[in-house]
Each structure stands twice: as C-alpha cells, then as structure tokens.
C-alpha positions as a printed Julia matrix, in Angstrom:
429×3 Matrix{Float64}:
 -74.53  39.06  -119.85
 -78.13  37.94  -120.49
 -81.37  39.74  -119.71
 -82.26  37.08  -117.14
 -79.17  38.02  -115.16
 -80.91  41.34  -114.49
 -83.31  39.53  -112.17
 -83.37  41.06  -108.66
 -81.03  43.83  -109.82
 -81.57  47.58  -109.44
 -81.52  49.07  -112.93
 -80.93  52.63  -114.1
 -82.25  53.0   -117.65
 -80.87  55.84  -119.75
 -83.89  57.04  -121.7
 -83.56  59.7   -124.37
 -87.08  59.28  -125.76
 -85.68  58.13  -129.13
 -86.43  54.87  -130.88
 -83.57  52.81  -129.45
 -83.91  53.72  -125.79
 -87.72  53.5   -125.88
 -87.57  50.01  -127.38
 -84.94  49.0   -124.81
 -87.12  50.32  -121.97
 -90.17  48.32  -123.09
 -88.03  45.23  -123.63
 -86.74  45.4   -120.05
 -90.06  46.44  -118.48
 -91.9   43.55  -120.2
 -89.84  40.88  -118.43
 -91.85  39.29  -115.65
 -88.73  38.5   -113.62
 -87.82  42.21  -113.38
 -89.62  44.14  -110.65
 -90.92  47.5   -111.87
 -89.83  49.07  -108.58
 -86.24  48.06  -109.34
 -86.26  50.23  -112.47
 -85.37  53.91  -112.51
 -85.25  56.24  -115.53
 -82.67  58.95  -116.14
 -83.07  61.57  -118.86
 -80.79  64.37  -120.05
 -82.31  67.31  -121.93
 -79.71  69.05  -124.11
 -82.24  71.69  -125.24
 -81.2   71.32  -128.88
 -84.66  71.9   -130.36
 -88.36  72.36  -129.6
 -88.62  68.56  -129.56
 -86.39  68.37  -126.5
 -89.23  69.06  -124.06
 -91.41  66.51  -125.87
 -88.75  63.89  -125.17
 -88.61  64.97  -121.53
 -92.4   64.66  -121.12
 -92.41  61.2   -122.78
 -89.72  59.91  -120.41
 -91.32  61.46  -117.35
 -94.78  60.08  -118.2
 -93.36  56.56  -118.64
 -91.73  56.87  -115.21
 -94.91  58.16  -113.5
 -97.2   55.66  -115.23
 -95.06  52.68  -114.24
 -93.98  53.98  -110.81
 -90.29  54.29  -111.65
 -88.0   56.76  -109.94
 -87.18  59.56  -112.39
 -83.89  61.47  -112.64
 -83.58  64.5   -114.86
 -80.91  67.0   -115.88
 -81.3   69.99  -118.21
 -78.13  71.33  -119.84
 -77.1   73.71  -122.59
 -73.77  72.98  -124.25
 -71.71  75.96  -125.39
 -71.34  76.31  -129.16
 -67.53  76.5   -128.84
 -67.33  72.93  -127.53
 -67.51  69.59  -129.35
 -71.19  68.82  -128.8
 -70.93  65.02  -129.14
 -68.0   64.69  -126.77
 -69.38  67.14  -124.24
 -72.86  65.56  -124.31
 -71.38  62.09  -123.78
 -69.23  63.33  -120.89
 -72.23  65.02  -119.21
 -74.59  62.05  -119.45
 -72.12  59.37  -118.38
 -70.92  61.45  -115.44
 -74.57  61.84  -114.41
 -75.41  58.16  -114.95
 -72.44  56.88  -112.98
 -72.86  59.34  -110.09
 -76.54  58.37  -109.69
 -75.73  54.66  -109.93
 -72.99  54.91  -107.3
 -74.86  57.18  -104.86
 -78.23  55.38  -105.09
 -76.68  51.91  -105.49
 -77.94  50.74  -108.86
 -76.39  47.5   -110.09
 -76.41  48.35  -113.79
 -76.78  51.3   -116.14
 -78.68  50.32  -119.31
 -78.1   52.23  -122.55
 -79.78  51.67  -125.93
 -76.79  51.21  -128.25
 -77.44  48.86  -131.16
 -75.13  47.2   -133.68
 -75.36  50.2   -136.03
 -74.18  52.47  -133.2
 -71.24  50.15  -132.61
 -70.27  50.2   -136.29
 -70.51  54.0   -136.39
 -68.38  54.28  -133.26
 -65.75  51.96  -134.67
 -65.61  53.93  -137.91
 -65.26  57.14  -135.91
 -62.27  55.53  -134.15
 -60.77  54.41  -137.46
 -61.3   50.7   -136.96
 -60.21  48.05  -137.88
 -57.48  48.35  -135.28
 -55.65  46.14  -132.86
 -55.38  48.91  -130.32
 -57.58  47.16  -127.79
 -56.15  49.29  -125.01
 -58.19  52.2   -126.38
 -61.41  50.52  -125.32
 -62.46  52.22  -122.06
 -61.95  50.06  -118.98
 -64.62  49.45  -116.4
 -63.99  47.74  -113.07
 -67.14  45.79  -113.74
 -67.53  45.31  -117.47
 -71.25  44.7   -117.04
 -71.88  47.84  -115.0
 -72.89  49.6   -118.21
 -75.03  47.08  -120.07
 -76.12  47.39  -123.71
 -78.95  44.88  -124.27
 -79.53  45.9   -127.93
 -75.96  45.45  -129.09
 -76.81  42.36  -131.14
 -79.65  44.07  -133.0
 -79.41  46.22  -136.12
 -81.38  49.46  -136.28
 -83.75  48.13  -138.97
 -84.72  45.26  -136.63
 -85.55  47.72  -133.85
 -87.57  49.89  -136.25
 -89.55  46.83  -137.36
 -90.23  45.74  -133.77
 -91.25  49.15  -132.49
 -93.59  49.66  -135.47
 -95.32  46.34  -134.81
 -95.73  47.04  -131.09
 -96.73  50.69  -131.7
 -94.48  52.13  -129.03
 -94.45  55.92  -129.0
 -91.08  57.63  -129.37
 -89.73  61.09  -130.3
 -87.61  61.54  -133.42
 -84.96  64.17  -132.71
 -84.41  66.34  -135.83
 -80.75  66.81  -134.82
 -80.18  63.15  -135.72
 -80.27  64.22  -139.37
 -77.76  67.04  -138.96
 -74.68  65.83  -140.86
 -72.48  68.47  -139.24
 -72.23  65.89  -136.44
 -69.64  63.25  -137.26
 -71.85  60.32  -136.29
 -74.74  61.54  -138.43
 -72.42  62.07  -141.39
 -71.26  58.44  -141.11
 -74.85  57.24  -140.66
 -76.45  59.17  -143.52
 -73.68  59.74  -146.05
 -70.86  57.21  -145.63
 -72.53  53.93  -144.68
 -75.3   54.05  -147.34
 -72.71  54.6   -150.1
 -70.28  51.85  -149.18
 -69.59  49.23  -151.85
 -69.9   45.68  -150.51
 -71.34  47.26  -147.39
 -72.31  44.0   -145.69
 -68.85  42.56  -146.26
 -67.12  45.66  -144.91
 -69.38  45.89  -141.88
 -68.92  42.22  -141.15
 -65.16  42.68  -141.27
 -65.34  45.66  -138.9
 -67.49  43.78  -136.41
 -65.3   40.68  -136.64
 -62.17  42.75  -136.07
 -63.8   44.43  -133.1
 -64.83  41.12  -131.57
 -61.3   39.72  -131.96
 -59.79  42.83  -130.41
 -62.36  42.92  -127.64
 -61.57  39.29  -126.86
 -57.9   40.3   -126.52
 -59.01  43.18  -124.37
 -61.0   40.93  -122.04
 -58.04  38.56  -121.76
 -55.84  41.49  -120.83
 -58.35  42.71  -118.24
 -58.45  39.2   -116.75
 -54.65  39.27  -116.52
 -54.81  42.8   -115.09
 -57.18  41.74  -112.3
 -54.87  38.83  -111.41
 -52.0   41.3   -111.02
 -53.83  43.54  -108.54
 -52.31  43.17  -105.05
 -49.43  41.23  -106.59
 -47.83  43.81  -108.89
 -50.35  46.7   -108.74
 -51.31  48.38  -105.45
 -53.95  50.98  -104.67
 -53.3   53.17  -101.65
 -53.59  56.96  -101.62
 -51.79  56.76  -104.95
 -51.28  53.95  -107.46
 -48.14  51.81  -107.29
 -47.06  49.46  -110.09
 -43.92  47.38  -109.74
 -41.39  48.79  -112.15
 -39.72  45.46  -112.96
 -43.12  43.92  -113.75
 -44.11  46.89  -115.97
 -40.81  46.73  -117.87
 -41.81  43.29  -119.21
 -45.16  44.45  -120.61
 -45.82  45.3   -124.24
 -46.64  48.9   -125.11
 -50.31  47.96  -125.53
 -50.52  46.21  -122.18
 -48.64  48.99  -120.41
 -51.11  51.48  -121.87
 -54.07  49.4   -120.81
 -52.69  48.71  -117.33
 -52.05  52.37  -116.56
 -55.32  53.55  -118.12
 -57.23  50.86  -116.24
 -55.54  51.72  -112.95
 -56.29  55.43  -113.31
 -59.89  54.73  -114.33
 -60.32  52.2   -111.54
 -58.77  54.31  -108.77
 -59.43  57.92  -109.76
 -62.5   57.45  -112.05
 -60.68  59.36  -114.8
 -60.21  58.12  -118.37
 -57.07  59.4   -120.01
 -55.82  58.96  -123.54
 -52.29  59.54  -124.87
 -50.6   58.81  -128.17
 -48.67  55.61  -128.81
 -45.51  57.74  -128.89
 -46.13  58.68  -125.23
 -46.48  55.03  -124.17
 -43.44  53.97  -126.21
 -41.3   56.68  -124.59
 -42.64  55.76  -121.16
 -41.8   52.08  -121.62
 -38.27  53.01  -122.73
 -37.86  55.07  -119.54
 -39.22  52.21  -117.41
 -36.71  49.81  -118.95
 -33.85  52.26  -118.41
 -31.95  52.78  -115.16
 -33.21  56.37  -114.83
 -34.97  57.39  -111.61
 -36.67  60.43  -110.15
 -38.46  61.1   -113.45
 -41.98  62.38  -113.85
 -44.32  62.5   -116.86
 -47.55  64.46  -117.02
 -50.4   62.34  -118.39
 -53.14  64.95  -117.77
 -53.01  68.33  -116.07
 -53.57  66.52  -112.74
 -52.35  62.94  -113.29
 -48.6   62.49  -112.92
 -46.55  59.34  -113.5
 -43.42  59.25  -111.36
 -40.61  56.7   -111.77
 -38.78  55.69  -108.64
 -36.23  52.89  -108.45
 -38.77  50.16  -107.61
 -42.16  51.56  -108.55
 -44.19  53.52  -111.03
 -46.15  55.94  -108.85
 -49.27  57.55  -110.26
 -50.52  60.69  -108.5
 -53.8   62.53  -108.85
 -52.93  66.04  -107.78
 -55.81  67.65  -105.9
 -57.02  71.13  -106.58
 -55.25  72.82  -103.72
 -55.63  76.41  -104.85
 -57.93  77.16  -101.94
 -56.73  78.91   -98.8
 -57.37  77.71   -95.28
 -57.02  79.75   -92.09
 -54.6   78.07   -89.72
 -55.99  77.2    -86.3
 -54.92  74.79   -83.58
 -55.5   71.28   -84.95
 -56.43  72.43   -88.46
 -55.4   70.28   -91.43
 -54.56  70.99   -95.07
 -54.08  67.99   -97.3
 -51.56  65.79   -95.45
 -50.42  68.54   -93.1
 -51.59  69.3    -89.57
 -51.02  72.48   -87.59
 -50.8   72.97   -83.85
 -50.4   76.11   -81.74
 -48.63  76.56   -78.42
 -47.3   79.4    -76.32
 -43.62  80.07   -76.98
 -41.21  80.11   -74.05
 -37.78  81.67   -74.45
 -36.05  78.58   -73.15
 -37.66  76.36   -75.79
 -34.74  77.06   -78.18
 -36.86  76.38   -81.28
 -36.52  79.65   -83.15
 -34.36  78.0    -85.82
 -36.55  74.94   -86.3
 -37.99  75.26   -89.82
 -40.98  73.08   -88.88
 -42.0   75.68   -86.29
 -42.9   79.3    -86.91
 -42.95  81.99   -84.22
 -45.57  84.68   -84.54
 -46.88  87.35   -82.14
 -50.42  86.66   -81.02
 -51.61  90.02   -82.38
 -50.15  89.14   -85.8
 -51.76  85.7    -85.65
 -55.1   87.33   -84.85
 -54.83  89.28   -88.11
 -54.94  85.9    -89.9
 -52.47  83.2    -90.85
 -53.3   81.17   -93.93
 -52.08  78.17   -95.92
 -52.38  77.63   -99.68
 -50.59  75.81  -102.46
 -47.39  77.03  -103.99
 -47.73  79.14  -107.12
 -45.05  79.83  -109.69
 -43.62  83.27  -108.96
 -44.05  83.02  -105.17
 -41.25  84.7   -103.22
 -40.35  85.41   -99.6
 -38.14  88.05   -97.93
 -34.67  86.83   -96.95
 -33.18  90.18   -95.83
 -34.04  93.87   -95.72
 -34.52  94.43   -99.44
 -33.84  90.99  -100.84
 -36.27  88.36  -101.95
 -35.98  84.74  -103.01
 -38.24  82.73  -105.26
 -39.81  79.72  -103.58
 -39.11  77.73  -106.76
 -35.37  78.45  -106.26
 -35.7   77.25  -102.66
 -37.35  74.06  -103.91
 -34.5   73.52  -106.36
 -31.91  74.09  -103.62
 -33.66  71.59  -101.31
 -34.25  69.11  -104.17
 -38.04  69.18  -103.83
 -39.36  67.45  -106.95
 -42.19  68.81  -109.05
 -44.74  66.39  -107.63
 -44.02  67.37  -104.03
 -43.97  71.1   -104.72
 -47.41  70.9   -106.38
 -48.82  70.01  -102.95
 -46.44  71.99  -100.76
 -47.97  74.31   -98.13
 -47.15  78.01   -98.34
 -47.93  80.08   -95.25
 -48.79  83.73   -95.6
 -50.1   86.66   -93.6
 -51.27  90.02   -94.91
 -50.61  88.78   -98.46
 -46.92  88.14   -97.72
 -45.29  84.72   -97.52
 -43.84  84.26   -94.05
 -43.01  80.54   -93.91
 -42.29  77.52   -96.1
 -42.64  74.7    -93.55
 -39.56  72.59   -93.09
 -37.53  74.77   -95.48
 -37.42  78.47   -94.65
 -38.73  81.39   -92.57
 -39.06  84.84   -94.04
 -36.87  87.52   -92.52
 -39.33  88.9    -90.01
 -37.95  90.23   -86.74
 -40.4   89.62   -83.91
 -37.81  89.82   -81.1
 -39.49  92.9    -79.64
 -42.87  91.22   -79.37
 -44.36  89.52   -76.38
 -46.87  86.68   -76.36
 -45.26  84.73   -79.16
 -47.07  81.68   -80.51
 -45.21  78.61   -81.75
 -47.01  77.18   -84.8
 -45.96  73.65   -85.73
 -46.54  72.02   -89.12
 -46.4   68.23   -89.31
 -46.82  66.04   -92.35
 -49.18  63.08   -91.83
 -48.5   60.4    -94.44
C-alpha cells in the first residue's frame, strides 16, 4: 500500500507523542491529496511518568491546531500484569473499536524497520511459522507507513524539520524486553548488518508465504469455510491441510468472525489435525476459555461461548440466548403435566419470581422427598455434550432449581393449587 492510496480515505492516526508517531503524523498531514478533515488522532496515556501528560498535551494541541478529531484514553496498568502485552491489548482494542464505530478506513501506526526487527527477535525469528503472524480481514486496515525506514533515518529527518516530540524516559528502561533488545542486544551483535538483513529477508519470505495462504484462505470462504452463528469448516477439506495452514485457517476464522486472536502450541495443532484425520466424532477441544472446537462427522464447528452467567426474569415472550418463553393459563384437560418442555407453576409462585440462568457445576434439583440429583448427571444420562450444557437454561425460583427444560422437572407437588400457569420453553435455532 502506498501513501497515495490514502487519498479520500478517513484516517485514524495513533499518536503517542514520541519521535516515530510524530514524524508519521507530519508525513501524512503534509500530503496535499489528504484532507485534514479526514484525519483523526487517537492517544493513550499509560501514566507511566510525569512526561505522560506532556505527551497528551502535544497530541491534543496538534489535533486542535489542525482541526482533527481527537480521541483520548487514560489508563493505569496493574504492576502484576505484563505491561507491554497489556498496553498493546488496550491500545489496539481502542483503535479498532473507534475505527469500526466511526468508520475510519485505516489505522496508522508509527512502526519502523527497527521496531520490526525487535519484534521478530522477541518472537525468536528466523522462523517459518507464518501462521503466527496475526490475521486481519483487510491486511491494510492497520497501515504502517514507516516500515521501510530505519530509526536513524527518522531521527535525521525529524531533526532537520525541527518537529517537536516527547522522549518517554521509560523507553530506556531495560526491564522491558523490547528496550533490552534495543539497548543491550542489538548494539552488541557481531556482523549486525548481516544478521539484521537475514532476519528481515526471512520475515519477508515468510510473510510472502503468509499472504499466499491468506489468498488461498479467502478463496475457500463460502466453499469450504462458512460463517453463520458459529464457524463451520469442512472436515474433509481440513484433513488435507498442513499443520501450519490448519493453524492459520482456524486462527484467521476466529479472528475474522469473533474478533479474537488465539495462540496455541504446535503440539495442539498437530493433535487436532490427527483427530480431524481420524474417524472419531463428537469430540471437543478448548482453544480458549470461551472458544471451543467441536468435531462432528462432516464439519469442524467453532463456538464462541457467550457469558451467560447473568439471570433473566421469565415473562411472557422473554428470550434468553436461543430460548423463548411463553405463558398460558393451564387447563386440566390439556394433559401436558408430563411434557418436559412445559412447566406448571401456581400464579402466586410465579409472582414471587421465576428466573433463568446458565448451568453451573454442582447444580442439583429435587427428585423426591429427600433426594437430589446433580444436573451434570442428568446431562450425562441424556447425552448432552459439554458445548450444549455450557449454554443450557436452568430455571429456578426462590434459589431452588425447579426445571431443566426438555429434560426434567423438580419434584414439586402443586396439585392443590389453583390458577396454574403453563410456561413453555422453545429453542429458536
């Protein structure tokens, strides 16, 4: 992608106030074919030092002076977290949410060739693991216009043009991995230029492979890969992929569909491919605490389990995930008291509150006077797999489980009550 291709595009510039991002901003703003009103600035203040507010004021003043929209977030990262990883997660989540909501065409970040080398060394390059490169649906969505420039070139340019920037003292703190590589490892390398050239060359080769794979991936969408509520990948097609391509295809699909980047060891992908090639079915593998890969006979199904821990009060027409509830007056001749999709409850008991929530390990319901049964045992008896049970509705009243829709009623005797309500639970797929 060239700078001229930014013409008539809405641009979100990530501006830290440091030398790289400031130079990038002036480079972009100086182009006559880019409308100043199409530029917005976003700044994240990590509050790491007294210089942090100086950086904020610099970025804000540039935005005001040049009539750019200005986005700002102030954060403080806990000392028990990996600062670099957490900071990166915070800023990219912010950048992408702003870009999507306010419809910016590109996010511009000030990474230069030195940054790339440092990143590759942090990832133990050279490597042919091109599937580890994060996938983006649009590879140009995040654009790095300085990636062909070394840091010394930027320093020379910004000195000549006398652009003001803020030097963050934390950039010299070698307790951060990147700074250690920058200040202690790179300067002491023998044959540094040769080594760096080799790293860059290896990266470019691997990235070329990566782009070829992404091109192939996009051709497979709607032919072998389908995006509905969940992700479906044809099992026979996946069985013919290499480990690297399987890894990339699944990572790309999850990133594309759920906006989540996940990383697993090569052992995980090797074991998964072996399972895909086998004749085993009804198998699930957890890829994150919410992303589940499920192997059916024909498809690899990838689920993103929602956070369903919340409780909803059941009313006529209310919904909970894929389930819908309806209420009606029960008549004795309806003959539905044994229908597990329908629950009978006196109106006065219903008025006390009837709620739905997700199943929790350890849940039980009453099956007779003094006997209880674990819901997990019920699930096992009814062959409800672990994916389904994660989203299964549990109905309770007064903190006691009274109904597992479609499977069981608790042993509550309401025969002496009048004004019974019939509550129906229907799954809407």
